[in-house]
C-alpha positions in Angstrom: 70.2 169.8 -12.2 72.6 172.1 -10.5 76.4 171.8 -12.1 79.2 174.4 -10.5 83.0 173.5 -11.4 84.8 171.4 -8.5 80.9 169.5 -8.4 78.6 169.2 -5.1 81.4 169.2 -2.4 82.9 172.4 -3.8 79.6 174.1 -4.0 78.7 172.8 -0.5 82.4 173.8 1.4 81.7 177.5 -0.1 77.9 177.6 0.8 78.7 176.1 4.3 81.7 178.9 4.6 79.2 181.7 2.9 76.5 180.6 5.8 78.4 180.6 8.4 80.0 184.5 7.4 76.4 185.5 7.1 75.5 183.7 10.5 78.2 185.0 12.0 77.5 188.7 10.3 74.3 188.7 12.2 74.6 187.1 15.3 77.5 189.6 15.6 75.1 192.6 14.8 72.3 191.5 17.4 74.8 190.9 19.8 77.4 193.5 20.1 76.5 194.9 23.2 76.3 192.1 25.0 79.6 190.4 23.1 81.9 193.2 23.0 85.3 192.6 23.3 87.6 194.1 26.2 90.7 193.7 27.6 89.3 191.0 29.6 87.3 189.3 27.2 89.6 189.3 23.8 88.5 188.7 19.9 88.7 184.9 20.2 86.6 184.1 23.3 84.0 186.5 21.4 84.4 184.2 18.4 83.9 181.1 20.3 80.3 182.1 22.2 79.0 183.7 18.5 80.1 179.8 17.3 78.2 178.1 20.1 75.3 179.9 19.0 75.1 178.7 15.5 74.4 175.3 14.1 74.9 174.7 10.7 73.1 171.3 9.3 72.6 169.8 5.6 71.5 166.6 3.8 71.5 165.2 0.2 69.2 162.6 -1.4 70.7 161.3 -4.6 69.0 158.4 -6.5 67.9 156.4 -9.0 64.2 156.5 -10.7 62.5 154.1 -13.1 59.5 154.2 -14.2 57.4 153.0 -17.2 53.8 155.1 -16.9 51.8 156.2 -20.4 52.9 159.9 -19.8 55.9 159.5 -17.8 59.3 157.2 -18.8 62.4 157.6 -17.4 65.5 155.7 -16.3 68.1 158.3 -14.7 69.8 159.3 -11.3 68.7 162.2 -9.7 69.2 164.9 -7.1 66.4 164.4 -5.5 67.6 167.2 -2.5 70.6 168.8 -1.1 69.8 171.4 1.9 71.9 173.5 3.8 70.0 174.6 6.9 71.6 177.2 9.7 70.0 177.8 13.4 71.1 181.0 15.3 70.4 181.5 18.8 69.9 185.2 20.0 69.4 184.6 23.6 67.5 181.6 25.4 64.0 182.5 24.2 65.3 183.7 21.1 66.3 181.9 17.8 66.3 182.7 14.1 66.3 179.5 10.9 67.3 179.5 7.4 66.9 176.5 5.2 68.4 176.9 1.4 67.2 174.6 -0.9 70.9 173.9 -3.3 69.5 171.1 -6.1 67.5 172.1 -9.1 66.0 175.3 -9.0 67.8 177.0 -6.1 65.6 178.7 -2.9 64.8 179.7 0.1 62.6 177.2 1.6 62.3 178.4 4.9 63.5 181.7 6.9 61.7 182.8 10.2 62.5 184.1 13.3 60.7 182.7 16.6 60.6 183.7 20.4 59.0 181.7 22.9 57.2 183.9 25.6 56.5 181.5 28.0 56.7 177.7 28.0 54.0 176.1 26.0 53.7 179.3 23.9 56.4 180.1 20.9 55.4 182.8 18.6 57.0 182.5 15.0 57.1 184.6 12.3 58.5 184.0 8.3 58.3 181.2 5.9 58.0 177.4 7.5 56.0 174.3 6.8 51.9 174.6 7.4 51.1 172.5 9.9 48.6 170.7 8.2 48.3 166.3 8.4 51.0 164.6 10.7 52.9 164.1 7.2 53.3 167.4 5.8 55.5 168.9 8.7 57.8 165.6 9.4 61.2 166.2 7.0 62.3 163.9 4.3 65.1 162.4 6.4 62.8 161.1 8.3 59.9 159.9 6.1 59.4 156.4 4.8 58.9 156.7 1.1 61.2 157.9 -1.3 58.6 160.3 -2.6 57.9 161.6 0.8 54.4 162.3 1.4 51.6 160.7 0.6 49.6 161.4 -2.7 46.6 163.6 -0.4 49.2 165.2 1.3 51.1 166.6 -1.9 47.9 167.3 -3.4 46.4 169.2 -0.7 49.2 170.7 1.1 50.9 171.9 -1.9 54.1 169.6 -1.4 55.2 168.6 -5.3 52.8 170.9 -7.7 50.4 168.0 -8.4 47.4 170.4 -8.2 48.1 173.4 -10.3 45.6 176.1 -9.2 48.4 176.1 -5.8 51.6 175.1 -7.0 54.5 173.4 -5.8 55.6 175.0 -2.5 57.1 172.1 -0.5 54.2 172.7 1.8 55.3 176.0 3.1 53.7 179.2 3.1 54.3 182.7 4.8 52.5 183.8 7.9 53.1 183.7 12.0 52.2 181.1 14.5 51.4 180.4 17.3 52.1 177.1 19.0 53.8 174.8 21.9 52.8 171.6 23.8 51.3 171.9 27.3 49.7 169.2 29.9 53.0 167.5 30.5 53.4 167.0 27.1 49.5 165.9 26.4 49.1 168.0 24.0 50.5 170.0 21.4 49.0 172.5 19.6 49.4 174.9 16.3 47.5 177.8 14.9 48.6 180.3 12.4 47.3 183.0 10.0 49.2 182.4 6.6 49.2 183.8 3.0 47.7 180.8 1.4 50.3 181.7 -1.9 53.3 179.5 -0.9 56.5 180.1 -0.5 58.9 183.2 -1.7 56.1 184.6 -3.1 53.4 187.8 -1.6 49.9 186.8 -1.2 47.6 187.2 -4.4 44.7 188.4 -2.4 43.5 190.3 0.7 42.4 186.7 2.4 44.5 185.0 5.0 44.2 181.2 5.7 43.6 180.3 8.5 45.8 176.5 9.7 44.7 174.7 12.8 46.1 171.3 14.3 45.8 169.6 17.7 48.0 166.6 18.5 47.6 164.4 21.5 49.5 161.2 23.0 46.9 159.6 25.5 49.7 156.8 25.3 53.7 156.8 25.2 52.7 154.7 21.9 49.8 156.7 20.5 49.4 159.6 19.0 46.1 161.2 17.5 45.0 164.3 16.0 43.2 166.6 13.6 44.4 169.3 11.5 42.8 171.9 8.9 43.4 175.2 6.8 40.4 177.3 5.7 40.8 180.1 3.1 40.6 181.5 -0.4 43.0 180.7 -2.7 44.6 182.6 -5.7 45.3 180.3 -9.0 48.6 180.7 -9.7 47.7 177.9 -12.9 44.9 175.8 -15.0 44.1 172.6 -13.7 41.9 169.9 -15.3 40.5 168.9 -12.3 39.1 172.3 -11.8 38.7 174.0 -15.4 36.3 177.3 -14.4 38.9 178.8 -12.4 41.5 180.9 -13.8 44.7 181.9 -13.4 44.7 185.3 -11.3 41.0 184.3 -9.8 40.1 183.7 -6.6 38.5 180.2 -5.4 37.4 178.8 -1.6 40.2 176.4 -0.3 39.7 174.5 2.6 41.1 171.4 4.1 41.0 169.4 6.9 42.5 165.6 8.2 42.4 163.2 10.9 45.5 161.6 12.0 46.7 158.5 14.0 50.6 157.9 14.8 51.1 154.5 16.5 55.0 152.8 17.7 55.9 150.2 19.2 59.2 147.9 19.5 58.6 146.4 16.3 56.7 148.3 14.4 55.5 152.0 13.9 52.3 152.9 11.7 51.0 156.3 10.7 47.5 157.2 8.9 45.2 159.7 8.2 42.0 160.3 6.2 42.2 164.2 4.7 39.4 166.0 2.7 39.6 168.9 0.1 37.6 171.3 -0.8 38.3 173.8 -4.3 35.7 176.0 -5.2 32.6 173.0 -6.0 35.1 170.4 -6.1 35.6 168.0 -3.3 38.8 165.7 -3.1 39.8 163.2 -0.4 42.3 160.6 0.1 43.8 158.5 2.6 47.1 156.4 3.4 48.4 153.4 5.7 52.5 153.7 6.0 54.1 151.0 8.1 57.5 150.6 9.1 58.9 147.3 10.6 62.0 147.0 12.3 63.6 143.3 11.5 67.3 144.4 12.4 68.5 147.1 14.5 69.1 149.3 11.4 66.8 147.9 8.5 63.3 148.5 8.0 60.9 147.0 6.0 58.1 149.4 4.4 54.7 148.7 2.9 52.3 151.7 2.6 48.6 151.7 0.9 48.2 155.6 -0.9 44.9 156.9 -1.9 43.9 160.1 -3.5 40.8 161.1 -4.9 40.5 164.7 -7.3 37.1 164.9 -7.2 34.5 162.8 -5.7 32.0 163.1 -7.8 33.9 161.6 -10.8 35.1 157.9 -10.8 37.8 159.0 -13.4 40.4 161.2 -10.9 41.4 158.5 -8.8 44.4 156.6 -7.8 45.7 153.9 -5.4 49.6 153.4 -4.9 50.8 150.2 -3.3 54.3 150.5 -1.8 57.0 148.2 -0.7 60.6 148.6 0.0 64.0 148.1 2.4 65.6 150.6 3.9 69.0 150.4 6.1 70.2 152.6 8.6 74.1 152.3 7.9 75.0 155.3 10.4 73.3 158.0 11.8 70.7 159.7 10.0 72.1 158.2 7.0 70.3 155.6 5.0 69.8 153.6 1.8 66.6 152.9 0.6 65.1 150.7 -2.4 61.6 151.1 -2.7 58.9 149.3 -5.7 55.6 151.0 -6.3 52.6 149.9 -8.2 50.2 152.6 -9.3 46.7 152.1 -10.4 45.0 155.2 -12.2 41.0 154.7 -12.4 41.4 156.3 -16.1 44.2 154.3 -17.0 46.6 151.3 -17.1 48.9 150.4 -14.4 52.1 151.5 -14.2 55.4 150.4 -12.1 58.1 152.9 -10.2 61.0 151.8 -9.0 63.6 153.9 -7.4 66.8 153.5 -5.0 68.0 156.4 -2.7 71.0 157.4 -0.8 70.8 160.2 2.4 73.4 161.6 4.1 73.0 163.8 6.5 75.2 165.9 9.0 
């Protein structure tokens, strides 16, 4: 856990000032010729213009967790996330973005620049979310589950380190991507060439991953689509699911998913079926998560979540049943309470109880 004199508020204040100084410095260098002070344009006016081009955001998710699994027993308060984000608008078509994680193990999560070539076509270069599944690209601040993604998305997108071959990369990677929305908002598309090695790490082999996704909006209440990852991984750890693959070894790593999102007045439902292949091992998962709007700021949450890490073996399956409540007590701020019944195929069922407070600015 991150420990600094003065606590997290003090650290946040220091980081906010540092980020602002860095962003203003970078923007000043880029925009110097355009924004150079003159007798008719004083320094204060120049700094105000730069300030308008920089947006700072952040959020914290603080929680309490109780679990009684045979391998995981805990009863603890925790800092799940403490994130700072900065976006700089260089021109009307060109921007840059930074995301820093301050909790647990501080690191750069995202750092990219993007340019809109024409409406419906933007190029992004840097480190960012892999556009696999509907769920992985979503921010934890809007996801319904305290654990964020479903088991299958966590495993197949390399979000939480549950796949040791790929490691913990929060669903992100390094590369270049083309994306946009066309046909009057009916179709969203993404096509990327990625390292396939995760965040803050150079590629471990000479092969690149191809990542693609398509989302259709045939009706105002419905979105359907599919996504895929096709490439070769370079293992960063050993896995009991695939014991023949060793650290540093290259292996086939492919994924695909079909997805749907339904949004009505009183209920939202997101559901996906996902498949993966790591060398000769095939995995699959599925989930359905519903948010029922019982009051203007209160939602009931229910989720069915299934993952099978090896379809040829029956001992690597787990199903989670989740129920809970969330209260949006202020815009973008919420209190969540959830209970999860975890039912693995090879051991006894266990319980997980969680409370989380989210504050965002």
